[in-house]
MISEVO-569212 format. One record per residue (C-alpha): residue number from 1; residue in three letters; x, y, z. Coordinates in steps of 0.2 Angstrom, whole numbers, plus 2048, in hexadecimal, padded with zeros to 3 digits. Layout:
residues N
{atom NUM "ALA" {X Y Z}}
...
//
This chain:
residues 457
{atom 1 "MET" {E5E 241 638}}
{atom 2 "GLU" {E57 24A 629}}
{atom 3 "PRO" {E59 25C 631}}
{atom 4 "LEU" {E6C 257 634}}
{atom 5 "VAL" {E6E 252 622}}
{atom 6 "SER" {E66 262 61C}}
{atom 7 "THR" {E71 26C 628}}
{atom 8 "ILE" {E81 264 621}}
{atom 9 "VAL" {E7C 267 60F}}
{atom 10 "ILE" {E79 279 612}}
{atom 11 "LEU" {E8A 27B 61B}}
{atom 12 "LEU" {E93 272 60C}}
{atom 13 "SER" {E8A 27E 600}}
{atom 14 "LEU" {E90 28D 609}}
{atom 15 "LEU" {EA2 286 60B}}
{atom 16 "PRO" {EA8 28B 5F9}}
{atom 17 "SER" {EA3 29E 5FB}}
{atom 18 "ALA" {EAB 29E 60C}}
{atom 19 "VAL" {EBB 297 605}}
{atom 20 "LYS" {EBB 2A4 5F6}}
{atom 21 "SER" {EB8 2B2 602}}
{atom 22 "SER" {EC7 2AD 60D}}
{atom 23 "GLY" {ED1 2AC 5FD}}
{atom 24 "ASP" {ECD 2BE 5F9}}
{atom 25 "ALA" {ED2 2C3 60B}}
{atom 26 "GLU" {EE3 2BA 609}}
{atom 27 "ALA" {EE6 2C2 5F8}}
{atom 28 "LEU" {EE2 2D4 5FF}}
{atom 29 "LEU" {EEE 2D1 60D}}
{atom 30 "THR" {EFC 2CB 601}}
{atom 31 "LEU" {EF8 2DA 5F7}}
{atom 32 "LYS" {EF9 2E6 606}}
{atom 33 "ASN" {F0B 2DE 60A}}
{atom 34 "SER" {F11 2E3 5F9}}
{atom 35 "ILE" {F0A 2F5 5F8}}
{atom 36 "ASP" {F07 2FB 60A}}
{atom 37 "PRO" {F18 2FC 613}}
{atom 38 "SER" {F11 30B 61D}}
{atom 39 "ASN" {F02 301 623}}
{atom 40 "ASN" {EF5 30D 61D}}
{atom 41 "LEU" {EE8 2FF 61A}}
{atom 42 "PRO" {EE1 2F8 62B}}
{atom 43 "TRP" {EDE 2E7 624}}
{atom 44 "GLN" {EE2 2D9 630}}
{atom 45 "GLN" {EE3 2C6 62F}}
{atom 46 "GLN" {ED6 2C4 63E}}
{atom 47 "GLN" {EC9 2CE 635}}
{atom 48 "GLN" {EC7 2C3 625}}
{atom 49 "GLN" {EB4 2BF 62A}}
{atom 50 "GLN" {EB1 2D2 628}}
{atom 51 "LEU" {EBA 2D3 617}}
{atom 52 "CYS" {EAC 2DD 60E}}
{atom 53 "LYS" {EAD 2EB 61C}}
{atom 54 "TRP" {EC0 2ED 619}}
{atom 55 "GLU" {EC5 2FF 614}}
{atom 56 "GLY" {EC6 300 601}}
{atom 57 "VAL" {EBA 2F1 5FE}}
{atom 58 "LYS" {EAB 2FA 5F7}}
{atom 59 "GLU" {EA1 2EC 5F1}}
{atom 60 "CYS" {E9F 2D9 5F3}}
{atom 61 "MET" {E95 2CC 5EB}}
{atom 62 "LYS" {E92 2BB 5F4}}
{atom 63 "GLY" {EA1 2BE 5FF}}
{atom 64 "ARG" {EAD 2C3 5F0}}
{atom 65 "VAL" {EB4 2D4 5EE}}
{atom 66 "THR" {EAD 2DC 5DE}}
{atom 67 "LYS" {EB3 2EE 5E1}}
{atom 68 "LEU" {EC4 2F3 5E8}}
{atom 69 "VAL" {EC8 306 5E9}}
{atom 70 "LEU" {ED9 30B 5F1}}
{atom 71 "GLU" {EDB 31D 5EB}}
{atom 72 "TYR" {EE7 32A 5F2}}
{atom 73 "MET" {EED 31F 601}}
{atom 74 "ASN" {F00 322 5FF}}
{atom 75 "LEU" {F02 310 5F9}}
{atom 76 "ASN" {F13 30C 5F1}}
{atom 77 "GLY" {F1C 2FC 5EB}}
{atom 78 "VAL" {F19 2EF 5DD}}
{atom 79 "LEU" {F08 2E7 5DB}}
{atom 80 "ASP" {F08 2D4 5DF}}
{atom 81 "GLN" {F02 2CC 5CF}}
{atom 82 "LYS" {EFC 2BB 5D7}}
{atom 83 "ALA" {EF3 2C3 5E5}}
{atom 84 "LEU" {EEA 2D0 5D9}}
{atom 85 "ASN" {EE5 2C2 5CD}}
{atom 86 "GLN" {EDD 2B8 5DB}}
{atom 87 "LEU" {ECF 2C6 5DC}}
{atom 88 "ASP" {EC7 2BF 5CD}}
{atom 89 "GLN" {EB6 2C6 5D1}}
{atom 90 "LEU" {EBB 2D9 5D0}}
{atom 91 "ARG" {EB1 2E4 5C6}}
{atom 92 "VAL" {EB9 2F4 5CB}}
{atom 93 "LEU" {ECC 2F6 5D0}}
{atom 94 "SER" {ED2 308 5D4}}
{atom 95 "LEU" {EE4 30B 5DB}}
{atom 96 "LYS" {EE5 31D 5D4}}
{atom 97 "GLY" {EEF 32B 5DD}}
{atom 98 "ASN" {EFC 320 5E5}}
{atom 99 "SER" {F0F 31D 5E3}}
{atom 100 "LEU" {F0E 30C 5DC}}
{atom 101 "SER" {F1D 307 5D0}}
{atom 102 "GLY" {F24 2FA 5C5}}
{atom 103 "GLN" {F1C 2F1 5B7}}
{atom 104 "ILE" {F09 2EF 5B7}}
{atom 105 "PRO" {F07 2DC 5BA}}
{atom 106 "ASP" {EFD 2D0 5AF}}
{atom 107 "LEU" {EEB 2D3 5B3}}
{atom 108 "SER" {EE4 2C5 5A8}}
{atom 109 "GLY" {EDC 2BC 5B7}}
{atom 110 "LEU" {ED0 2CB 5BA}}
{atom 111 "LEU" {EC3 2C5 5AD}}
{atom 112 "ASN" {EB5 2CE 5B5}}
{atom 113 "LEU" {EBD 2DF 5B5}}
{atom 114 "LYS" {EB3 2ED 5AE}}
{atom 115 "SER" {EBD 2FD 5B5}}
{atom 116 "LEU" {ECF 2FF 5B7}}
{atom 117 "PHE" {ED7 30F 5C0}}
{atom 118 "LEU" {EEA 30E 5C2}}
{atom 119 "ASN" {EED 321 5BD}}
{atom 120 "ASP" {EF8 32D 5C6}}
{atom 121 "ASN" {F05 320 5CD}}
{atom 122 "ASN" {F17 31C 5C8}}
{atom 123 "PHE" {F14 30D 5BD}}
{atom 124 "SER" {F21 30A 5B0}}
{atom 125 "GLY" {F26 2FD 5A3}}
{atom 126 "ASP" {F1C 2F8 593}}
{atom 127 "PHE" {F09 2FA 591}}
{atom 128 "PRO" {F00 2EC 59A}}
{atom 129 "SER" {EFA 2E2 58B}}
{atom 130 "SER" {EF1 2D5 596}}
{atom 131 "ILE" {EE2 2E1 598}}
{atom 132 "SER" {EDE 2DD 586}}
{atom 133 "SER" {ED7 2CC 58C}}
{atom 134 "LEU" {ECB 2D4 598}}
{atom 135 "HIS" {EBC 2D4 58C}}
{atom 136 "ARG" {EB0 2DC 599}}
{atom 137 "LEU" {EBC 2EB 59C}}
{atom 138 "LYS" {EB4 2FC 598}}
{atom 139 "ILE" {EBE 309 5A1}}
{atom 140 "VAL" {ED1 30B 5A1}}
{atom 141 "PHE" {EDA 319 5AA}}
{atom 142 "LEU" {EED 317 5A9}}
{atom 143 "ALA" {EF1 329 5A8}}
{atom 144 "GLY" {EFF 332 5B2}}
{atom 145 "ASN" {F0C 324 5B3}}
{atom 146 "GLN" {F1C 320 5AA}}
{atom 147 "ILE" {F16 312 59F}}
{atom 148 "SER" {F20 310 58F}}
{atom 149 "GLY" {F20 305 57F}}
{atom 150 "GLN" {F12 305 572}}
{atom 151 "ILE" {EFF 304 574}}
{atom 152 "PRO" {EFB 2F2 570}}
{atom 153 "VAL" {EEF 2EF 561}}
{atom 154 "SER" {EE7 2E1 56B}}
{atom 155 "LEU" {EDD 2EF 574}}
{atom 156 "LEU" {ED2 2EE 565}}
{atom 157 "ARG" {ECB 2DE 56D}}
{atom 158 "LEU" {EC3 2E8 57B}}
{atom 159 "GLN" {EB2 2EA 572}}
{atom 160 "ARG" {EAA 2F2 581}}
{atom 161 "LEU" {EB7 300 584}}
{atom 162 "TYR" {EAF 310 589}}
{atom 163 "THR" {EBE 31A 591}}
{atom 164 "LEU" {ED0 319 58D}}
{atom 165 "TYR" {EDC 326 596}}
{atom 166 "LEU" {EEE 324 592}}
{atom 167 "GLN" {EF5 336 593}}
{atom 168 "ASP" {F05 33B 59C}}
{atom 169 "ASN" {F0F 32B 599}}
{atom 170 "ARG" {F1E 327 58E}}
{atom 171 "LEU" {F14 31D 581}}
{atom 172 "ARG" {F1C 31D 56F}}
{atom 173 "GLY" {F18 316 55E}}
{atom 174 "ALA" {F07 317 554}}
{atom 175 "ILE" {EF6 319 55B}}
{atom 176 "PRO" {EEC 309 557}}
{atom 177 "SER" {EDC 30A 54C}}
{atom 178 "PHE" {ED0 30A 55A}}
{atom 179 "ASN" {EBF 305 552}}
{atom 180 "GLN" {EB4 302 562}}
{atom 181 "THR" {EA3 30B 55F}}
{atom 182 "SER" {EA2 30C 572}}
{atom 183 "LEU" {EB1 317 575}}
{atom 184 "ARG" {EAC 328 57C}}
{atom 185 "PHE" {EBB 32E 586}}
{atom 186 "PHE" {ECD 32D 57F}}
{atom 187 "ASN" {EDD 336 583}}
{atom 188 "VAL" {EEF 332 57E}}
{atom 189 "SER" {EF6 344 580}}
{atom 190 "ASN" {F08 347 587}}
{atom 191 "ASN" {F10 337 581}}
{atom 192 "GLN" {F1D 334 573}}
{atom 193 "LEU" {F11 32D 566}}
{atom 194 "SER" {F14 32F 554}}
{atom 195 "GLY" {F0D 32C 543}}
{atom 196 "GLU" {EFC 330 53C}}
{atom 197 "ILE" {EEC 32F 547}}
{atom 198 "PRO" {EE0 322 53F}}
{atom 199 "LEU" {ED0 329 538}}
{atom 200 "THR" {EC5 31C 540}}
{atom 201 "PRO" {EB3 321 545}}
{atom 202 "ALA" {EB8 31E 557}}
{atom 203 "LEU" {EC7 32B 556}}
{atom 204 "VAL" {EC1 339 54B}}
{atom 205 "ARG" {EB4 33E 559}}
{atom 206 "PHE" {EC3 344 564}}
{atom 207 "ASN" {ECB 355 562}}
{atom 208 "ALA" {EDD 35B 563}}
{atom 209 "SER" {EDE 35B 577}}
{atom 210 "SER" {EDD 348 576}}
{atom 211 "PHE" {EED 347 56C}}
{atom 212 "SER" {EF7 356 571}}
{atom 213 "GLY" {F09 355 578}}
{atom 214 "ASN" {F0E 348 56B}}
{atom 215 "LEU" {F1A 351 560}}
{atom 216 "ASN" {F1B 344 552}}
{atom 217 "LEU" {F09 341 550}}
{atom 218 "CYS" {EFF 347 541}}
{atom 219 "GLY" {EED 346 53B}}
{atom 220 "VAL" {EDD 34E 537}}
{atom 221 "GLN" {ED8 34E 54A}}
{atom 222 "ILE" {EE7 35A 54E}}
{atom 223 "ASN" {EE6 365 53E}}
{atom 224 "ASN" {EF7 360 537}}
{atom 225 "SER" {EF3 352 52B}}
{atom 226 "SER" {EFF 35A 51E}}
{atom 227 "SER" {F0E 356 529}}
{atom 228 "CYS" {F09 343 527}}
{atom 229 "GLN" {F0E 345 515}}
{atom 230 "SER" {F1F 34C 519}}
{atom 231 "GLN" {F23 33D 524}}
{atom 232 "SER" {F20 331 515}}
{atom 233 "PRO" {F30 328 510}}
{atom 234 "ASN" {F2A 328 4FE}}
{atom 235 "ASN" {F2B 33A 4FC}}
{atom 236 "TYR" {F36 33C 4EC}}
{atom 237 "THR" {F35 343 4DB}}
{atom 238 "PRO" {F3A 338 4CC}}
{atom 239 "VAL" {F45 33E 4BE}}
{atom 240 "LEU" {F3C 33C 4AD}}
{atom 241 "PRO" {F45 33A 49C}}
{atom 242 "PRO" {F45 348 48F}}
{atom 243 "GLU" {F35 348 483}}
{atom 244 "THR" {F37 345 470}}
{atom 245 "ASN" {F2B 34D 463}}
{atom 246 "GLU" {F20 33D 462}}
{atom 247 "THR" {F1E 33B 475}}
{atom 248 "THR" {F1B 34E 476}}
{atom 249 "SER" {F0B 34D 46B}}
{atom 250 "GLU" {F06 33D 473}}
{atom 251 "SER" {F07 345 484}}
{atom 252 "LYS" {EFD 355 47F}}
{atom 253 "SER" {EEF 349 479}}
{atom 254 "ASN" {EF0 340 489}}
{atom 255 "ARG" {EF0 350 493}}
{atom 256 "THR" {EE0 356 48A}}
{atom 257 "LYS" {ED7 346 48E}}
{atom 258 "LEU" {EDC 347 4A0}}
{atom 259 "ILE" {ED6 359 4A1}}
{atom 260 "LEU" {EC5 354 49A}}
{atom 261 "ILE" {EC4 346 4A6}}
{atom 262 "ILE" {EC8 351 4B5}}
{atom 263 "ALA" {EBC 35E 4AF}}
{atom 264 "GLY" {EAE 352 4AD}}
{atom 265 "SER" {EB2 34A 4BE}}
{atom 266 "VAL" {EB2 35B 4C7}}
{atom 267 "GLY" {EA2 361 4BE}}
{atom 268 "GLY" {E99 351 4C3}}
{atom 269 "PHE" {E9F 353 4D5}}
{atom 270 "VAL" {E99 365 4D6}}
{atom 271 "VAL" {E88 35F 4D0}}
{atom 272 "LEU" {E87 351 4DC}}
{atom 273 "LEU" {E8C 35D 4EA}}
{atom 274 "ILE" {E7E 369 4E6}}
{atom 275 "CYS" {E72 35B 4E6}}
{atom 276 "LEU" {E78 356 4F7}}
{atom 277 "VAL" {E77 368 4FE}}
{atom 278 "LEU" {E65 36A 4F7}}
{atom 279 "LEU" {E60 359 4FF}}
{atom 280 "TRP" {E67 35E 510}}
{atom 281 "MET" {E5E 36E 510}}
{atom 282 "VAL" {E4D 365 50C}}
{atom 283 "CYS" {E50 358 51A}}
{atom 284 "ARG" {E55 366 526}}
{atom 285 "ARG" {E45 370 522}}
{atom 286 "ASN" {E3A 361 525}}
{atom 287 "ARG" {E43 35C 535}}
{atom 288 "THR" {E42 36D 53D}}
{atom 289 "LYS" {E2F 36F 53A}}
{atom 290 "PRO" {E29 362 547}}
{atom 291 "GLU" {E35 36A 553}}
{atom 292 "GLU" {E2D 37B 551}}
{atom 293 "ARG" {E1B 374 552}}
{atom 294 "ASN" {E20 36B 563}}
{atom 295 "LYS" {E29 37A 56A}}
{atom 296 "GLY" {E21 381 57A}}
{atom 297 "VAL" {E13 374 57A}}
{atom 298 "ASP" {E19 364 584}}
{atom 299 "GLY" {E2C 367 583}}
{atom 300 "VAL" {E38 35B 57C}}
{atom 301 "LEU" {E3D 352 58B}}
{atom 302 "CYS" {E32 348 597}}
{atom 303 "VAL" {E32 34A 5AA}}
{atom 304 "ASP" {E30 33B 5B6}}
{atom 305 "VAL" {E21 33C 5C2}}
{atom 306 "ASN" {E22 334 5D3}}
{atom 307 "THR" {E17 334 5E2}}
{atom 308 "GLY" {E24 335 5EF}}
{atom 309 "GLY" {E30 343 5E9}}
{atom 310 "GLU" {E34 354 5EF}}
{atom 311 "GLY" {E37 362 5E3}}
{atom 312 "THR" {E44 36F 5E4}}
{atom 313 "SER" {E46 381 5DE}}
{atom 314 "GLY" {E54 38C 5D8}}
{atom 315 "GLY" {E60 38B 5CA}}
{atom 316 "GLY" {E72 38A 5C6}}
{atom 317 "ARG" {E7E 383 5B9}}
{atom 318 "GLY" {E90 37E 5BB}}
{atom 319 "CYS" {E9C 370 5B6}}
{atom 320 "ASN" {EA2 365 5C4}}
{atom 321 "ASN" {EB0 359 5C4}}
{atom 322 "GLY" {EAE 354 5D6}}
{atom 323 "GLY" {EBC 35F 5DD}}
{atom 324 "LYS" {EC6 350 5E1}}
{atom 325 "PRO" {ED9 34E 5DF}}
{atom 326 "GLY" {EDD 346 5CE}}
{atom 327 "GLY" {ECB 34A 5C8}}
{atom 328 "PHE" {EC7 34C 5B5}}
{atom 329 "SER" {EBF 35A 5AC}}
{atom 330 "TRP" {EB7 354 59C}}
{atom 331 "GLU" {EB3 366 597}}
{atom 332 "GLY" {EC6 36A 595}}
{atom 333 "GLU" {EC6 35D 587}}
{atom 334 "GLY" {EB7 363 57E}}
{atom 335 "LEU" {EAD 354 584}}
{atom 336 "GLY" {EA0 35D 58E}}
{atom 337 "CYS" {E9D 35E 5A1}}
{atom 338 "LEU" {E91 359 5AF}}
{atom 339 "VAL" {E85 368 5B2}}
{atom 340 "PHE" {E7B 369 5C3}}
{atom 341 "CYS" {E6A 370 5C3}}
{atom 342 "GLY" {E60 376 5D2}}
{atom 343 "ALA" {E64 380 5E1}}
{atom 344 "GLY" {E76 380 5E8}}
{atom 345 "ASP" {E71 376 5F8}}
{atom 346 "HIS" {E6C 368 5ED}}
{atom 347 "GLN" {E7C 367 5E2}}
{atom 348 "MET" {E84 356 5E6}}
{atom 349 "ASN" {E97 354 5E7}}
{atom 350 "TYR" {E9A 347 5DA}}
{atom 351 "SER" {EA2 347 5C9}}
{atom 352 "LEU" {EA0 33F 5B8}}
{atom 353 "GLU" {EAE 333 5BD}}
{atom 354 "ASP" {EA4 32E 5CD}}
{atom 355 "LEU" {E95 32A 5C1}}
{atom 356 "LEU" {EA1 31F 5B6}}
{atom 357 "LYS" {EA7 315 5C5}}
{atom 358 "ALA" {E95 313 5CC}}
{atom 359 "SER" {E8C 302 5CC}}
{atom 360 "ALA" {E7E 303 5C0}}
{atom 361 "GLU" {E6E 2F9 5BF}}
{atom 362 "THR" {E61 2FB 5B1}}
{atom 363 "LEU" {E50 301 5B6}}
{atom 364 "GLY" {E48 302 5A5}}
{atom 365 "ARG" {E49 306 593}}
{atom 366 "GLY" {E3E 311 589}}
{atom 367 "THR" {E3C 31B 579}}
{atom 368 "ILE" {E46 32A 580}}
{atom 369 "GLY" {E54 31F 588}}
{atom 370 "SER" {E5A 314 595}}
{atom 371 "THR" {E58 317 5A8}}
{atom 372 "TYR" {E65 310 5B5}}
{atom 373 "LYS" {E67 310 5C8}}
{atom 374 "ALA" {E79 316 5CB}}
{atom 375 "VAL" {E81 313 5DC}}
{atom 376 "MET" {E90 31D 5DF}}
{atom 377 "GLU" {E9F 318 5EA}}
{atom 378 "SER" {E99 324 5F8}}
{atom 379 "GLY" {E89 31B 5F9}}
{atom 380 "TYR" {E7F 329 5F0}}
{atom 381 "ILE" {E72 322 5E4}}
{atom 382 "VAL" {E6B 32C 5D5}}
{atom 383 "THR" {E61 327 5C6}}
{atom 384 "VAL" {E6A 32A 5B5}}
{atom 385 "LYS" {E60 32B 5A4}}
{atom 386 "ARG" {E6A 328 595}}
{atom 387 "LEU" {E62 330 586}}
{atom 388 "LYS" {E62 327 575}}
{atom 389 "ASP" {E63 335 569}}
{atom 390 "ALA" {E71 341 56F}}
{atom 391 "ARG" {E70 34C 55F}}
{atom 392 "TYR" {E60 355 561}}
{atom 393 "PRO" {E5D 362 567}}
{atom 394 "ARG" {E6D 36C 565}}
{atom 395 "GLN" {E78 36D 574}}
{atom 396 "ASP" {E73 37F 579}}
{atom 397 "GLU" {E61 37C 577}}
{atom 398 "PHE" {E63 36C 581}}
{atom 399 "GLY" {E6C 376 58F}}
{atom 400 "ARG" {E5D 383 58F}}
{atom 401 "GLN" {E50 375 591}}
{atom 402 "MET" {E5A 36D 59F}}
{atom 403 "ASP" {E5B 37D 5A8}}
{atom 404 "VAL" {E48 37F 5A7}}
{atom 405 "LEU" {E46 36D 5AD}}
{atom 406 "GLY" {E52 370 5BC}}
{atom 407 "ARG" {E47 37E 5C2}}
{atom 408 "LEU" {E37 375 5C2}}
{atom 409 "SER" {E30 372 5D4}}
{atom 410 "HIS" {E22 367 5D8}}
{atom 411 "THR" {E1F 359 5E5}}
{atom 412 "ASN" {E1B 34C 5D7}}
{atom 413 "LEU" {E2A 351 5CC}}
{atom 414 "VAL" {E3A 348 5CD}}
{atom 415 "PRO" {E47 356 5CE}}
{atom 416 "LEU" {E55 357 5C0}}
{atom 417 "ARG" {E65 358 5CA}}
{atom 418 "ALA" {E72 358 5BC}}
{atom 419 "TYR" {E75 355 5AA}}
{atom 420 "PHE" {E83 350 59E}}
{atom 421 "GLN" {E85 353 58C}}
{atom 422 "ALA" {E94 34F 580}}
{atom 423 "LYS" {E95 34C 56D}}
{atom 424 "GLU" {E8B 33C 56D}}
{atom 425 "GLU" {E86 33A 57F}}
{atom 426 "ARG" {E78 342 58A}}
{atom 427 "LEU" {E74 33C 59C}}
{atom 428 "LEU" {E67 343 5A8}}
{atom 429 "VAL" {E6A 340 5BB}}
{atom 430 "TYR" {E5B 340 5C7}}
{atom 431 "ASP" {E58 33C 5D9}}
{atom 432 "TYR" {E55 329 5DC}}
{atom 433 "PHE" {E44 324 5E2}}
{atom 434 "PRO" {E40 312 5E7}}
{atom 435 "ASN" {E2D 313 5E4}}
{atom 436 "GLY" {E2D 30B 5D3}}
{atom 437 "SER" {E27 312 5C2}}
{atom 438 "LEU" {E18 31D 5BF}}
{atom 439 "PHE" {E11 30F 5B4}}
{atom 440 "SER" {E11 302 5C2}}
{atom 441 "LEU" {E09 30F 5CE}}
{atom 442 "ILE" {DFB 313 5C3}}
{atom 443 "HIS" {DF7 302 5BD}}
{atom 444 "GLY" {DFA 2FA 5CE}}
{atom 445 "GLY" {DEE 304 5D8}}
{atom 446 "VAL" {DE5 315 5D9}}
{atom 447 "VAL" {DF2 323 5DB}}
{atom 448 "ASP" {DED 336 5DE}}
{atom 449 "ILE" {DFA 340 5D4}}
{atom 450 "CYS" {DF7 353 5D3}}
{atom 451 "LEU" {E01 35A 5C5}}
{atom 452 "LYS" {DFB 36C 5C7}}
{atom 453 "ASP" {E02 37B 5D0}}
{atom 454 "TYR" {E14 377 5CC}}
{atom 455 "SER" {E1F 387 5CB}}
{atom 456 "PRO" {E2F 389 5C1}}
{atom 457 "THR" {E3B 394 5CC}}
//
């Protein structure tokens, strides 16, 4: 009797997940009916039990779809709002490179969504303000559509926003004062935006390419802040009454006092500026001395050691945006690029966009930065180290050091495959090894690691 009761309890516990998985399958089939008139998606009612193996379903968790990627599949039609919101466990949704049209539906049901790629379609109508309620959203690609209306101020509620690409649309009005410190990639070029670009810390880091193609925009970022004054409605000259003798002498006295005040202020400002320059020179001298002492001894960056890796030889540098249709080149916007190291046969066909869309798992944190295990959509796994301080050394010196590391070859060195550097971001990409850390290997047993006879090539 007791085994029978235990079996019934187990079956009842599995019932909710099975029901939810069936709900995801029904939602996907409904979505297919609305956007796949050419039957490009081989989804079938009879294959609901194999939902996680359906084309475009890249990841599942407990039978629920968490990553849906339907890119460049000649899909067209209008998205079914109800079916889409039933997929409430989605982390990544990518429908880019199709011919989807109509208004982007309300997506407020996708509370777990982190990455949204709807670029390069035919969406129209107002900006989908519903995404402002998705508090976990980090990456938003809506470029290359026909979206109109204003950029909603409610986007300021997305405190984790990392990438916002809205270029090549029909957006109008002013740019909101984005103040998210996490914002690293931003582009609103080729729209109909107007007014002054806000001087927030989040927006001043972007150059003119992020705002080009908006004829009525002005601001420091595009080097035409003077035109903002000409657009002011209060630009007029008042007519003053004629001066009498008494007012003339009084005005001369006031003018003298004003000149003295201005001269004193300017003099004080000059003295303060000189003091700041001297202080900056002293700090710079003290900061460069440790770098000169350490130069050529141990290097600035550390190299991971592993007992099961194979080294590579050769060199080579080059920016890579994946070579895919609709790819993005960060270098074209002054934001840096992904540079591959090592021999040509070791260069992997992935781009920075692939890294952004990869599933990340934290492996550890240290004084230099944090290390992540990144699993790309293709199934390729790499280790990504995100450096804490992206200011030192300078970009050219950092590139030279990465070239040296990329040429190191030894059986106990994890080869550096690629690196990325932008204004405030530096990433190092290594091969992934599942053997654990050097610390666990050393303290967990005796390991024979030979660190001699390595040769830079």
